C-alpha positions as CSV (number, residue, x, y, z in Angstrom):
1,M,17.4,-150.8,161.8
2,Q,17.4,-152.9,158.6
3,R,19.7,-151.6,155.9
4,I,18.7,-152.4,152.3
5,A,20.8,-151.8,149.1
6,M,18.4,-151.5,146.3
7,L,20.0,-152.0,142.8
8,S,18.3,-150.3,139.9
9,M,21.2,-150.2,137.6
10,H,19.6,-149.3,134.1
11,T,17.1,-146.8,135.2
12,S,16.9,-144.3,137.9
13,P,13.9,-144.0,140.3
14,L,14.5,-140.3,140.0
15,A,14.0,-140.3,136.2
16,Q,10.6,-139.4,134.7
17,P,8.5,-142.4,133.7
18,G,7.7,-142.5,130.0
19,V,11.0,-141.1,129.0
20,G,13.7,-143.4,127.6
21,D,13.8,-146.6,129.6
22,G,11.7,-145.1,132.5
23,G,8.4,-146.9,133.1
24,G,6.6,-148.8,135.7
25,M,9.9,-150.0,137.2
26,N,11.0,-146.5,138.1
27,V,7.7,-145.9,139.9
28,Y,7.9,-149.3,141.6
29,V,11.4,-148.8,143.0
30,R,10.7,-145.2,144.1
31,E,7.5,-146.0,145.8
32,L,8.5,-149.1,147.4
33,V,11.6,-147.7,148.8
34,S,9.7,-144.5,150.0
35,A,7.4,-146.7,151.8
36,L,10.0,-148.9,153.4
37,A,11.7,-145.6,154.5
38,N,8.5,-144.7,156.3
39,R,8.6,-148.0,158.1
40,G,12.0,-147.1,159.3
41,V,14.1,-149.3,156.8
42,A,17.2,-147.5,155.8
43,C,17.3,-147.7,152.0
44,T,20.1,-146.8,149.6
45,T,19.3,-147.1,145.9
46,F,22.2,-147.6,143.5
47,T,21.7,-146.6,140.0
48,R,24.0,-146.0,136.9
49,R,24.8,-142.3,136.4
50,W,22.6,-141.5,133.6
51,R,23.5,-137.8,133.1
52,E,26.6,-135.8,133.6
53,G,26.7,-133.6,136.6
54,L,24.6,-135.6,138.8
55,P,25.7,-135.7,142.5
56,E,27.0,-139.0,143.9
57,V,24.4,-139.1,146.7
58,V,21.0,-137.7,146.7
59,E,19.2,-137.6,150.0
60,V,15.4,-138.0,148.9
61,E,13.8,-138.2,152.3
62,P,14.9,-139.7,155.6
63,N,16.0,-143.2,155.3
64,H,16.0,-142.9,151.4
65,R,18.8,-141.9,149.2
66,V,20.0,-142.5,145.7
67,V,23.6,-143.2,144.8
68,H,24.7,-142.5,141.1
69,V,27.5,-145.0,140.2
70,D,29.9,-144.2,137.4
71,A,29.7,-147.1,134.9
72,G,30.4,-146.4,131.4
73,D,29.0,-143.4,129.1
74,P,25.9,-141.9,130.7
75,A,24.3,-141.9,127.1
76,L,24.6,-145.7,126.7
77,P,21.4,-147.3,125.5
78,K,20.1,-150.3,127.6
79,E,21.0,-152.8,125.0
80,Q,24.7,-152.0,125.5
81,L,24.7,-151.9,129.4
82,V,25.5,-155.5,130.0
83,G,29.2,-154.5,129.4
84,T,29.1,-152.1,132.1
85,V,27.8,-154.4,134.8
86,E,31.1,-155.2,136.3
87,R,32.0,-151.5,136.7
88,F,28.7,-150.8,138.2
89,T,29.2,-153.6,140.7
90,D,32.7,-152.5,141.6
91,G,31.2,-149.1,142.3
92,V,28.4,-150.5,144.5
93,A,30.9,-152.7,146.4
94,S,33.2,-149.6,146.9
95,F,30.5,-147.5,148.3
96,L,29.1,-150.1,150.7
97,A,32.7,-150.7,152.0
98,R,33.1,-146.9,152.8
99,D,29.4,-146.7,154.1
100,G,29.5,-149.6,156.6
101,G,27.8,-152.2,154.5
102,T,24.2,-153.4,154.2
103,D,21.9,-156.3,155.4
104,V,20.1,-157.3,152.2
105,L,20.6,-156.8,148.5
106,H,17.4,-156.3,146.3
107,A,18.0,-156.3,142.6
108,N,15.7,-155.0,140.1
109,Y,15.6,-156.3,136.5
110,W,18.1,-158.9,135.1
111,L,21.1,-156.4,134.7
112,S,20.9,-155.6,138.4
113,G,20.4,-159.3,139.1
114,L,23.8,-160.0,137.6
115,S,25.3,-157.4,139.8
116,G,23.4,-158.6,142.9
117,H,24.7,-162.1,142.1
118,R,28.3,-161.1,142.3
119,L,27.8,-159.0,145.5
120,K,26.0,-161.9,147.3
121,H,29.1,-164.0,147.0
122,E,31.6,-161.3,147.6
123,L,29.8,-159.7,150.6
124,N,28.1,-162.8,152.0
125,L,24.6,-161.2,151.8
126,P,21.1,-162.4,151.0
127,L,19.9,-161.6,147.5
128,V,16.3,-160.7,146.7
129,T,15.5,-160.2,142.8
130,T,12.5,-158.7,141.2
131,F,12.9,-159.2,137.5
132,H,9.8,-157.0,136.4
133,T,9.9,-158.9,133.1
134,F,11.2,-162.4,132.2
135,A,12.8,-163.2,128.9
136,R,10.5,-166.3,128.3
137,V,7.4,-164.5,129.3
138,K,8.2,-161.7,126.7
139,S,9.0,-164.3,124.1
140,Q,5.6,-165.7,124.4
141,G,4.2,-162.5,123.6
142,G,6.4,-162.3,120.4
143,D,9.2,-159.9,121.9
144,H,12.3,-162.2,121.8
145,E,15.1,-161.4,124.0
146,S,18.7,-162.4,123.7
147,L,20.1,-165.7,124.7
148,E,22.6,-163.8,127.0
149,R,19.7,-162.4,128.8
150,E,17.9,-165.6,129.2
151,Q,21.1,-167.3,130.4
152,A,21.7,-164.6,132.8
153,E,18.1,-164.7,134.3
154,L,18.6,-168.5,134.8
155,E,21.9,-167.8,136.9
156,V,20.3,-165.2,139.0
157,I,17.2,-167.6,139.5
158,G,19.4,-170.3,140.7
159,C,21.2,-168.2,143.2
160,A,18.5,-165.7,144.6
161,D,17.3,-166.3,148.1
162,A,14.0,-164.8,147.1
163,I,12.3,-163.8,144.0
164,C,9.5,-161.2,144.2
165,V,6.7,-161.3,141.7
166,S,3.8,-158.9,141.4
167,C,0.9,-161.1,141.7
168,P,-0.4,-164.7,142.0
169,E,-0.8,-164.9,138.3
170,E,3.0,-163.8,137.7
171,R,4.0,-166.6,140.0
172,T,2.1,-169.3,138.2
173,E,3.4,-168.0,134.9
174,F,6.9,-168.2,136.3
175,E,6.5,-171.6,137.7
176,S,5.1,-172.9,134.4
177,L,8.1,-171.4,132.4
178,Y,11.0,-172.0,134.8
179,G,9.8,-174.8,137.0
180,G,10.2,-173.0,140.3
181,A,13.4,-171.7,142.0
182,P,15.7,-172.7,144.9
183,G,14.7,-169.6,146.7
184,A,11.5,-168.4,148.0
185,I,9.0,-167.0,145.5
186,E,7.1,-164.2,147.1
187,V,4.2,-161.9,145.9
188,V,5.0,-158.3,146.6
189,S,2.2,-156.4,144.8
190,P,2.8,-152.8,143.6
191,G,0.6,-150.2,145.1
192,V,-1.1,-146.9,143.9
193,E,-0.9,-143.6,145.9
194,R,-4.4,-142.8,146.7
195,A,-3.5,-139.2,147.6
196,L,-2.7,-138.7,143.8
197,F,-4.9,-141.3,142.1
198,S,-8.6,-141.1,143.0
199,P,-11.9,-140.3,141.3
200,G,-12.3,-136.8,140.1
201,D,-14.4,-134.5,137.9
202,Q,-14.1,-135.5,134.2
203,R,-15.2,-132.1,132.9
204,G,-12.7,-130.3,135.1
205,A,-9.9,-132.7,134.0
206,R,-10.8,-132.1,130.3
207,T,-11.0,-128.3,130.8
208,A,-7.4,-128.3,132.5
209,L,-6.1,-130.5,129.4
210,R,-8.1,-128.5,126.9
211,L,-9.6,-131.7,125.5
212,G,-13.1,-130.5,124.9
213,D,-16.2,-132.8,124.5
214,G,-16.6,-136.2,122.8
215,P,-15.4,-139.7,123.8
216,I,-11.9,-140.0,124.8
217,L,-9.8,-143.0,124.7
218,L,-6.5,-142.9,126.7
219,F,-3.1,-144.7,126.2
220,V,-0.4,-144.0,128.6
221,G,3.0,-145.7,128.4
222,R,6.2,-145.9,126.6
223,I,6.0,-146.2,122.8
224,Q,7.6,-149.5,121.9
225,P,6.1,-152.5,120.3
226,L,5.6,-154.4,123.5
227,K,3.1,-151.7,124.8
228,G,0.8,-152.1,121.6
229,L,-0.1,-148.6,120.7
230,D,-0.9,-149.6,117.2
231,V,-3.8,-151.8,118.5
232,A,-5.2,-148.6,120.3
233,V,-4.8,-146.5,117.0
234,E,-6.6,-149.3,115.1
235,A,-9.3,-149.6,117.8
236,L,-10.1,-146.0,117.4
237,A,-10.6,-146.6,113.6
238,A,-12.9,-149.4,114.2
239,L,-14.8,-147.6,117.0
240,G,-17.3,-146.2,114.6
241,L,-17.5,-142.9,116.4
242,P,-16.1,-140.0,114.3
243,E,-16.2,-137.8,117.4
244,A,-14.0,-139.9,119.4
245,R,-10.3,-139.3,120.0
246,L,-7.4,-141.1,121.2
247,V,-5.0,-139.3,123.6
248,V,-1.5,-140.8,123.7
249,V,0.8,-140.0,126.8
250,G,4.4,-141.2,126.4
251,G,7.5,-141.1,124.4
252,A,9.8,-143.4,122.5
253,S,11.6,-146.1,124.5
254,G,14.2,-148.7,123.8
255,G,16.2,-149.4,120.7
256,E,13.0,-149.8,118.6
257,G,11.3,-146.6,120.1
258,D,12.0,-144.0,117.5
259,G,11.0,-146.4,114.7
260,E,8.0,-147.2,116.5
261,V,6.9,-143.7,116.8
262,A,7.4,-143.3,113.1
263,R,5.4,-146.5,112.3
264,I,2.5,-145.3,114.6
265,R,2.4,-141.9,113.0
266,A,2.4,-143.6,109.6
267,L,-0.5,-145.6,110.7
268,V,-2.5,-142.7,112.0
269,D,-2.1,-141.1,108.5
270,R,-3.0,-144.1,106.7
271,L,-6.1,-144.5,108.6
272,G,-7.1,-140.8,108.3
273,L,-6.9,-140.3,112.0
274,R,-4.4,-137.3,112.2
275,D,-7.1,-135.0,113.6
276,R,-8.3,-137.6,116.1
277,V,-5.0,-139.0,117.7
278,E,-3.2,-136.5,120.1
279,F,0.3,-137.1,121.1
280,H,1.2,-135.7,124.5
281,P,4.8,-136.0,125.9
282,P,5.5,-137.9,129.1
283,Q,4.1,-136.4,132.2
284,P,5.3,-136.1,135.8
285,H,3.8,-138.9,137.5
286,H,1.4,-137.0,139.9
287,A,0.0,-135.2,136.6
288,L,-1.2,-138.5,135.1
289,S,-4.3,-138.5,137.3
290,T,-5.7,-135.5,135.4
291,Y,-5.3,-137.6,132.0
292,Y,-7.0,-140.7,133.7
293,R,-10.0,-138.6,134.8
294,A,-10.4,-137.0,131.6
295,A,-10.8,-140.4,129.8
296,D,-14.0,-142.3,129.2
297,V,-12.0,-145.6,128.7
298,V,-8.2,-146.4,129.3
299,L,-6.7,-149.0,126.7
300,V,-3.9,-151.3,127.7
301,P,-3.1,-153.5,124.8
302,S,0.3,-154.8,125.9
303,R,1.6,-158.1,124.6
304,S,2.8,-158.9,128.0
305,E,2.7,-157.2,131.4
306,S,4.2,-158.5,134.7
307,F,1.7,-156.3,136.5
308,G,0.4,-153.1,134.7
309,L,0.5,-150.0,136.8
310,V,-1.3,-147.9,134.2
311,A,-4.3,-150.0,134.7
312,L,-4.1,-149.9,138.4
313,E,-3.8,-146.1,138.5
314,A,-6.6,-145.7,136.0
315,A,-8.9,-147.9,138.1
316,A,-7.9,-145.9,141.3
317,C,-9.1,-142.9,139.3
318,G,-12.5,-144.6,138.6
319,V,-12.0,-145.2,135.0
320,P,-12.8,-148.5,133.3
321,V,-9.9,-150.2,131.6
322,V,-10.0,-152.5,128.6
323,A,-6.8,-154.6,128.6
324,T,-5.1,-157.5,127.1
325,A,-5.7,-160.6,129.3
326,V,-2.0,-161.2,130.1
327,G,-0.1,-161.4,133.3
328,G,-0.9,-159.0,136.1
329,L,-3.6,-157.3,134.2
330,T,-5.9,-160.2,134.9
331,T,-5.4,-159.5,138.6
332,I,-6.2,-155.7,138.2
333,V,-9.1,-156.0,135.8
334,D,-12.2,-158.0,136.9
335,H,-13.7,-158.8,133.6
336,G,-17.4,-157.4,133.2
337,R,-17.2,-155.8,136.6
338,T,-14.3,-153.2,136.6
339,G,-13.4,-153.2,132.9
340,F,-12.9,-155.8,130.2
341,L,-10.0,-158.2,129.4
342,V,-9.3,-159.0,125.6
343,P,-7.7,-162.5,125.0
344,D,-6.7,-162.0,121.4
345,R,-5.5,-158.3,121.3
346,S,-7.6,-157.6,118.3
347,P,-8.4,-154.0,117.5
348,E,-12.0,-154.9,116.8
349,S,-12.5,-156.5,120.2
350,F,-10.9,-153.5,121.9
351,A,-13.3,-151.2,119.9
352,R,-16.3,-153.2,120.7
353,L,-15.7,-153.2,124.4
354,A,-14.9,-149.6,124.4
355,R,-17.9,-148.7,122.5
356,A,-20.0,-150.7,124.9
357,L,-18.8,-148.4,127.8
358,I,-19.1,-145.2,125.8
359,D,-22.7,-146.1,124.6
360,D,-23.6,-146.9,128.3
361,P,-22.6,-144.1,130.8
362,L,-24.3,-145.7,133.7
363,R,-22.6,-148.9,133.2
364,A,-19.3,-147.2,132.6
365,L,-19.9,-145.3,136.0
366,Q,-20.7,-148.4,137.7
367,M,-17.7,-150.2,136.5
368,G,-15.4,-147.2,137.3
369,T,-16.7,-147.1,140.8
370,A,-16.1,-150.8,141.2
371,A,-12.6,-150.5,139.8
372,A,-11.9,-147.6,142.3
373,H,-13.0,-149.8,145.1
374,R,-10.9,-152.7,143.9
375,A,-7.8,-150.6,143.6
376,T,-7.8,-149.8,147.4
377,R,-6.4,-153.4,147.9
378,F,-3.1,-152.3,146.5
379,T,-1.0,-150.0,148.7
380,W,2.5,-149.3,148.8
381,A,2.4,-149.6,152.7
382,E,1.4,-153.1,152.4
383,A,4.1,-153.8,149.7
384,A,6.6,-152.3,152.1
385,R,5.4,-154.5,154.9
386,S,5.7,-157.6,152.9
387,A,9.1,-156.7,151.8
388,S,10.4,-155.9,155.1
389,A,9.1,-159.1,156.5
390,L,10.9,-160.9,153.7
391,Y,14.1,-159.2,154.4
392,R,14.0,-160.2,158.1
393,D,13.1,-163.8,157.1
394,L,16.1,-164.0,154.8
395,Q,18.6,-162.7,157.3
396,A,17.7,-165.7,159.5
397,R,17.7,-168.3,156.8
398,R,20.5,-170.3,155.6
399,P,21.5,-168.7,152.1
400,V,20.6,-170.4,148.9
401,A,23.8,-172.2,147.4
402,C,24.5,-171.1,144.0
403,A,23.4,-173.5,141.3
404,G,26.1,-172.2,138.9
């Protein structure tokens, strides 16, 4: 049986997406590991203890457990976690020594990549890294990361036996910015759980959420500058439909989160939209399908997006998406067929395209149906098949020699 040590240092797959630093990566790690477990791969996910009183080991399901590692104050913000990487790595190494080891390390995000880099050499194990976001890609979108992070990513890229990207577009973007890597670059696309996310009755969903009638624009995600909620608010103002509303599902995230929430609320007031923008707290993942089904259009105005699970989940629910033409969103949204892509992130463009769907319900239905069909290409079972094949291949290969 394959044994995989999944490193997810800064955020736990058991934490609710949309809260704090929890987002698409939480879903990715949780669902990929669950699908691997169903294939008979024994997976242990290591995460930093993020709340007092958590047990060391949580048995989630057969072949799937989460280990909480003590590494600094549980309340530390993500921006200060780099100083706890060594303690986290010590904790992982200690547990693996007691537990009988593992066959492959799979690190998620650059902080876990630093941990995996050290463990690779200490334990002589192959290292797979999924960065989820890259510093240089974020900088292109105006979200500049620290030099420390960029240097750390370069070190991990130079030593990883394989780097997983979410789609061919992300691989192309990576190669254009980093010039390739000594290890393999593999596409392991996220999936969507069809048992949770599928087309449903809009009226029933609105009744359940007490949303009433009138056009509904939906934004789902962490509230931080990167996600572009301000563009969604301004698009509502430019829509030209006084009866339309914007429903926002998510909470403040990151060091700028609280400030961004205050800025967005001030923008709502300045535009006279207080009665037309509804803020809903982060929801359990399975509950999001009701929100998607209630919407006429889902807006994804991110500055950058390695994949875009929100867009995929909305598509699986048969709802057309209007999204920024960046990263993985260009894989999920087939422009003019399943939704629309906006190259410039202008609120007016988002409003114009959303209005086109609201004004033509038949076209919106056709695009939503096509979106749901397209979403069937993305499954967690296929992601697990690709990942487990990669793990087997790496165990038979000569490891990448560290460039550092």
